[in-house]
C-alpha beads as a LAMMPS data file, in Angstrom:
LAMMPS data file: protein, C-alpha beads

220 atoms
219 bonds

1 atom types
1 bond types

-500.0 500.0 xlo xhi
-500.0 500.0 ylo yhi
-500.0 500.0 zlo zhi

Masses

1 110.0

Atoms # bond

1 1 1 -0.029 -0.043 -0.019
2 1 1 1.093 3.605 -0.316
3 1 1 1.693 4.947 3.096
4 1 1 1.066 8.616 4.122
5 1 1 1.556 10.507 7.429
6 1 1 -2.155 11.247 7.450
7 1 1 -2.929 7.447 7.507
8 1 1 -0.359 7.009 10.309
9 1 1 -1.834 9.803 12.433
10 1 1 -5.368 8.424 11.964
11 1 1 -4.092 4.885 13.035
12 1 1 -2.106 6.423 16.015
13 1 1 -5.326 8.069 17.274
14 1 1 -7.333 4.894 16.865
15 1 1 -4.670 2.637 18.536
16 1 1 -4.150 5.076 21.311
17 1 1 -7.836 5.036 22.148
18 1 1 -8.288 1.344 21.735
19 1 1 -5.232 0.034 23.426
20 1 1 -3.569 2.688 25.504
21 1 1 -6.387 4.585 27.112
22 1 1 -5.682 7.664 25.248
23 1 1 -2.746 8.249 27.386
24 1 1 -0.112 8.724 24.802
25 1 1 1.012 12.070 23.537
26 1 1 0.743 12.541 19.834
27 1 1 4.315 12.383 18.489
28 1 1 5.663 13.756 15.339
29 1 1 5.217 11.034 12.893
30 1 1 7.357 10.921 9.605
31 1 1 8.077 8.566 6.703
32 1 1 11.764 7.557 6.386
33 1 1 13.912 5.479 3.915
34 1 1 15.348 3.308 6.576
35 1 1 16.764 0.155 5.200
36 1 1 17.385 -1.994 8.298
37 1 1 14.392 -1.092 10.446
38 1 1 10.697 -0.652 9.400
39 1 1 10.148 1.743 12.389
40 1 1 11.974 3.761 14.987
41 1 1 10.954 5.821 18.095
42 1 1 13.132 8.632 19.229
43 1 1 12.943 11.134 21.997
44 1 1 14.825 13.746 24.056
45 1 1 15.813 13.121 27.635
46 1 1 15.442 16.214 29.909
47 1 1 15.934 16.970 33.584
48 1 1 12.887 18.317 35.356
49 1 1 13.326 18.938 39.109
50 1 1 14.678 15.752 40.643
51 1 1 13.951 13.361 37.897
52 1 1 14.713 12.698 34.251
53 1 1 11.790 12.733 31.723
54 1 1 11.356 12.304 28.034
55 1 1 9.897 14.732 25.469
56 1 1 10.007 15.499 21.735
57 1 1 8.799 12.088 20.687
58 1 1 9.062 11.185 16.971
59 1 1 8.004 7.975 15.276
60 1 1 9.421 7.090 11.890
61 1 1 7.962 4.387 9.564
62 1 1 10.108 3.233 6.523
63 1 1 8.663 3.147 3.211
64 1 1 11.855 1.562 1.788
65 1 1 10.066 -1.806 1.354
66 1 1 6.660 -2.790 0.123
67 1 1 4.443 -3.712 3.002
68 1 1 0.792 -4.560 3.510
69 1 1 -1.392 -2.273 5.665
70 1 1 -1.347 -4.867 8.397
71 1 1 2.499 -4.879 8.469
72 1 1 2.605 -0.961 8.710
73 1 1 -0.002 -1.077 11.480
74 1 1 1.979 -3.623 13.510
75 1 1 5.179 -1.604 12.905
76 1 1 3.375 1.557 14.322
77 1 1 2.105 -0.466 17.289
78 1 1 5.639 -1.698 18.080
79 1 1 6.798 1.896 18.147
80 1 1 3.782 2.990 20.207
81 1 1 4.937 0.414 22.903
82 1 1 8.319 2.034 22.989
83 1 1 6.595 5.516 23.231
84 1 1 4.494 4.169 26.130
85 1 1 7.428 2.876 28.039
86 1 1 9.373 6.175 27.527
87 1 1 6.488 8.520 28.343
88 1 1 5.695 6.823 31.432
89 1 1 9.402 6.620 32.426
90 1 1 9.274 2.844 32.890
91 1 1 12.594 1.060 33.404
92 1 1 12.814 -2.037 31.334
93 1 1 15.410 -4.770 31.303
94 1 1 16.496 -3.921 27.654
95 1 1 15.228 -2.184 24.615
96 1 1 12.883 -5.069 24.147
97 1 1 12.854 -6.337 27.553
98 1 1 10.191 -7.640 30.122
99 1 1 8.016 -4.603 30.056
100 1 1 8.103 -4.269 26.287
101 1 1 7.328 -7.943 25.757
102 1 1 4.306 -7.842 28.255
103 1 1 2.591 -5.138 26.254
104 1 1 3.417 -6.831 23.030
105 1 1 2.016 -10.161 24.182
106 1 1 -1.137 -8.436 25.549
107 1 1 -1.889 -6.796 22.135
108 1 1 -1.057 -10.063 20.362
109 1 1 -3.259 -12.392 22.502
110 1 1 -6.119 -10.123 23.216
111 1 1 -6.427 -8.232 20.060
112 1 1 -5.151 -10.586 17.307
113 1 1 -1.995 -8.548 16.264
114 1 1 1.306 -10.339 15.416
115 1 1 3.741 -7.675 16.619
116 1 1 7.356 -8.932 16.949
117 1 1 10.605 -7.785 18.548
118 1 1 12.309 -7.675 15.135
119 1 1 11.397 -8.187 11.508
120 1 1 13.299 -9.819 8.843
121 1 1 13.879 -7.584 5.775
122 1 1 14.541 -10.505 3.337
123 1 1 10.889 -11.262 2.648
124 1 1 10.065 -7.653 1.531
125 1 1 10.600 -6.291 -1.850
126 1 1 12.036 -2.839 -2.449
127 1 1 9.540 -0.121 -3.445
128 1 1 10.206 1.153 -6.950
129 1 1 11.237 4.673 -5.751
130 1 1 14.001 3.311 -3.555
131 1 1 16.718 1.557 -5.447
132 1 1 19.370 -0.481 -3.698
133 1 1 22.370 1.790 -3.268
134 1 1 24.248 -0.517 -0.952
135 1 1 27.647 1.106 -1.097
136 1 1 27.019 4.541 0.266
137 1 1 29.581 5.891 2.708
138 1 1 28.658 7.833 5.850
139 1 1 30.759 10.197 8.035
140 1 1 29.609 9.170 11.525
141 1 1 30.087 11.219 14.715
142 1 1 29.780 9.131 17.985
143 1 1 29.097 11.070 21.129
144 1 1 29.218 10.277 24.735
145 1 1 27.515 12.856 27.045
146 1 1 28.492 13.611 30.676
147 1 1 25.543 11.613 31.969
148 1 1 26.518 8.575 29.909
149 1 1 24.016 9.128 27.194
150 1 1 25.299 7.662 23.798
151 1 1 24.438 9.373 20.521
152 1 1 25.304 9.051 16.866
153 1 1 25.162 11.342 13.974
154 1 1 25.721 11.355 10.194
155 1 1 27.485 14.493 9.256
156 1 1 27.981 16.528 6.053
157 1 1 31.503 15.846 5.025
158 1 1 32.292 19.477 4.033
159 1 1 31.188 20.789 7.548
160 1 1 32.877 18.033 9.522
161 1 1 35.593 20.489 10.829
162 1 1 32.906 22.858 11.951
163 1 1 31.015 20.235 13.686
164 1 1 34.151 18.852 15.293
165 1 1 34.922 22.275 16.687
166 1 1 31.378 22.595 18.232
167 1 1 31.797 19.260 19.781
168 1 1 35.000 20.300 21.457
169 1 1 33.384 23.331 22.940
170 1 1 30.332 21.733 24.236
171 1 1 30.820 21.026 27.991
172 1 1 28.145 18.234 28.171
173 1 1 30.133 16.072 25.642
174 1 1 32.651 13.826 27.532
175 1 1 33.883 12.204 24.411
176 1 1 33.398 12.299 20.581
177 1 1 34.929 10.209 17.903
178 1 1 34.668 10.124 14.060
179 1 1 34.073 7.097 11.966
180 1 1 33.556 6.062 8.300
181 1 1 30.855 3.493 7.653
182 1 1 28.903 1.691 4.929
183 1 1 26.428 0.214 7.377
184 1 1 22.784 0.584 6.000
185 1 1 21.727 1.330 9.511
186 1 1 22.775 4.992 8.875
187 1 1 20.545 5.377 5.730
188 1 1 17.722 6.492 8.119
189 1 1 19.851 9.463 9.631
190 1 1 19.528 12.920 8.339
191 1 1 22.977 14.114 7.093
192 1 1 23.410 17.115 9.451
193 1 1 25.238 20.349 8.964
194 1 1 25.328 21.326 12.747
195 1 1 25.823 19.411 16.138
196 1 1 22.756 17.161 16.145
197 1 1 22.592 13.622 16.905
198 1 1 20.340 10.648 17.638
199 1 1 20.165 9.096 21.048
200 1 1 20.848 5.295 20.841
201 1 1 21.314 2.563 23.501
202 1 1 24.729 1.505 24.852
203 1 1 24.390 -1.827 23.113
204 1 1 23.761 -0.142 19.662
205 1 1 26.470 2.432 20.206
206 1 1 29.069 -0.286 21.220
207 1 1 28.007 -2.585 18.176
208 1 1 28.221 0.231 15.702
209 1 1 31.443 1.867 16.829
210 1 1 33.219 -1.447 17.139
211 1 1 32.291 -2.207 13.439
212 1 1 33.225 1.140 11.850
213 1 1 36.485 2.518 10.635
214 1 1 37.903 5.128 12.999
215 1 1 38.866 8.425 11.292
216 1 1 41.028 11.439 12.427
217 1 1 39.938 14.670 10.921
218 1 1 42.565 16.921 9.319
219 1 1 42.658 20.518 8.373
220 1 1 42.696 21.036 4.605

Bonds

1 1 1 2
2 1 2 3
3 1 3 4
4 1 4 5
5 1 5 6
6 1 6 7
7 1 7 8
8 1 8 9
9 1 9 10
10 1 10 11
11 1 11 12
12 1 12 13
13 1 13 14
14 1 14 15
15 1 15 16
16 1 16 17
17 1 17 18
18 1 18 19
19 1 19 20
20 1 20 21
21 1 21 22
22 1 22 23
23 1 23 24
24 1 24 25
25 1 25 26
26 1 26 27
27 1 27 28
28 1 28 29
29 1 29 30
30 1 30 31
31 1 31 32
32 1 32 33
33 1 33 34
34 1 34 35
35 1 35 36
36 1 36 37
37 1 37 38
38 1 38 39
39 1 39 40
40 1 40 41
41 1 41 42
42 1 42 43
43 1 43 44
44 1 44 45
45 1 45 46
46 1 46 47
47 1 47 48
48 1 48 49
49 1 49 50
50 1 50 51
51 1 51 52
52 1 52 53
53 1 53 54
54 1 54 55
55 1 55 56
56 1 56 57
57 1 57 58
58 1 58 59
59 1 59 60
60 1 60 61
61 1 61 62
62 1 62 63
63 1 63 64
64 1 64 65
65 1 65 66
66 1 66 67
67 1 67 68
68 1 68 69
69 1 69 70
70 1 70 71
71 1 71 72
72 1 72 73
73 1 73 74
74 1 74 75
75 1 75 76
76 1 76 77
77 1 77 78
78 1 78 79
79 1 79 80
80 1 80 81
81 1 81 82
82 1 82 83
83 1 83 84
84 1 84 85
85 1 85 86
86 1 86 87
87 1 87 88
88 1 88 89
89 1 89 90
90 1 90 91
91 1 91 92
92 1 92 93
93 1 93 94
94 1 94 95
95 1 95 96
96 1 96 97
97 1 97 98
98 1 98 99
99 1 99 100
100 1 100 101
101 1 101 102
102 1 102 103
103 1 103 104
104 1 104 105
105 1 105 106
106 1 106 107
107 1 107 108
108 1 108 109
109 1 109 110
110 1 110 111
111 1 111 112
112 1 112 113
113 1 113 114
114 1 114 115
115 1 115 116
116 1 116 117
117 1 117 118
118 1 118 119
119 1 119 120
120 1 120 121
121 1 121 122
122 1 122 123
123 1 123 124
124 1 124 125
125 1 125 126
126 1 126 127
127 1 127 128
128 1 128 129
129 1 129 130
130 1 130 131
131 1 131 132
132 1 132 133
133 1 133 134
134 1 134 135
135 1 135 136
136 1 136 137
137 1 137 138
138 1 138 139
139 1 139 140
140 1 140 141
141 1 141 142
142 1 142 143
143 1 143 144
144 1 144 145
145 1 145 146
146 1 146 147
147 1 147 148
148 1 148 149
149 1 149 150
150 1 150 151
151 1 151 152
152 1 152 153
153 1 153 154
154 1 154 155
155 1 155 156
156 1 156 157
157 1 157 158
158 1 158 159
159 1 159 160
160 1 160 161
161 1 161 162
162 1 162 163
163 1 163 164
164 1 164 165
165 1 165 166
166 1 166 167
167 1 167 168
168 1 168 169
169 1 169 170
170 1 170 171
171 1 171 172
172 1 172 173
173 1 173 174
174 1 174 175
175 1 175 176
176 1 176 177
177 1 177 178
178 1 178 179
179 1 179 180
180 1 180 181
181 1 181 182
182 1 182 183
183 1 183 184
184 1 184 185
185 1 185 186
186 1 186 187
187 1 187 188
188 1 188 189
189 1 189 190
190 1 190 191
191 1 191 192
192 1 192 193
193 1 193 194
194 1 194 195
195 1 195 196
196 1 196 197
197 1 197 198
198 1 198 199
199 1 199 200
200 1 200 201
201 1 201 202
202 1 202 203
203 1 203 204
204 1 204 205
205 1 205 206
206 1 206 207
207 1 207 208
208 1 208 209
209 1 209 210
210 1 210 211
211 1 211 212
212 1 212 213
213 1 213 214
214 1 214 215
215 1 215 216
216 1 216 217
217 1 217 218
218 1 218 219
219 1 219 220
C-alpha cells in the first residue's frame, strides 16, 4: 500500500484510544527510507526537578520496502509500545525487555496482532522509488555525554571540521569520535550540518562503533 503521514496519524489516534487508554501524547510522525528497520521511536531526555523525563517524541516508519497495511500497522504499534514505556518513564530490562514484551503479548493475545521484537527484511521487496544503493559511505560522529548518554550522527563531510569544533566546545560532551561506515543502518539518519545527533542505546553504540573504521579529521 501507499503510506502517508495522514494515514499514520489516523491509525495512531485509533490505537491510542483502543489499546493505550488515550494516554499517549501525539508524537511527530514521519516517513523514512530506513533500510534496516521498518520503524523507530526517538525522543529527548531532559531533567525536570529531581527526575529525568522524556519529550519531543518522534515515530518514523520506513517506506523503503513494500508492506501490507497490516504490516505497517504492526510496525506502528511496535513503536507505540516504545513510546508508552518512555512516556511513563518505565525502566525496562533492555530495549525489548520484560515490560516491552508484556505489552506486546497483551496486544497479540487479546487483539489478534502479530507484533514482533524484530522483522526480517529478506521477505520484503523494495518499493520502486527506493533503488538499492548498498555502497554509500557515511561520516559518523559518535558522542558520549557527561551523563553517559550515547548518541550517533551522520555529518555532512564538508562541514565536519565545523561540527568537530562545536563538539570540542560543548561541555556536556565527554567524548566524541569520528568514523566512516557503509552500514545501511545509517541510511535513516539525516545528514546534518550542525551538532545534532540521535540518542541510541549503549548496546547499539558499542556494536556500531566497534564495526566502523575510525577516522582522524585533518585541516585541509
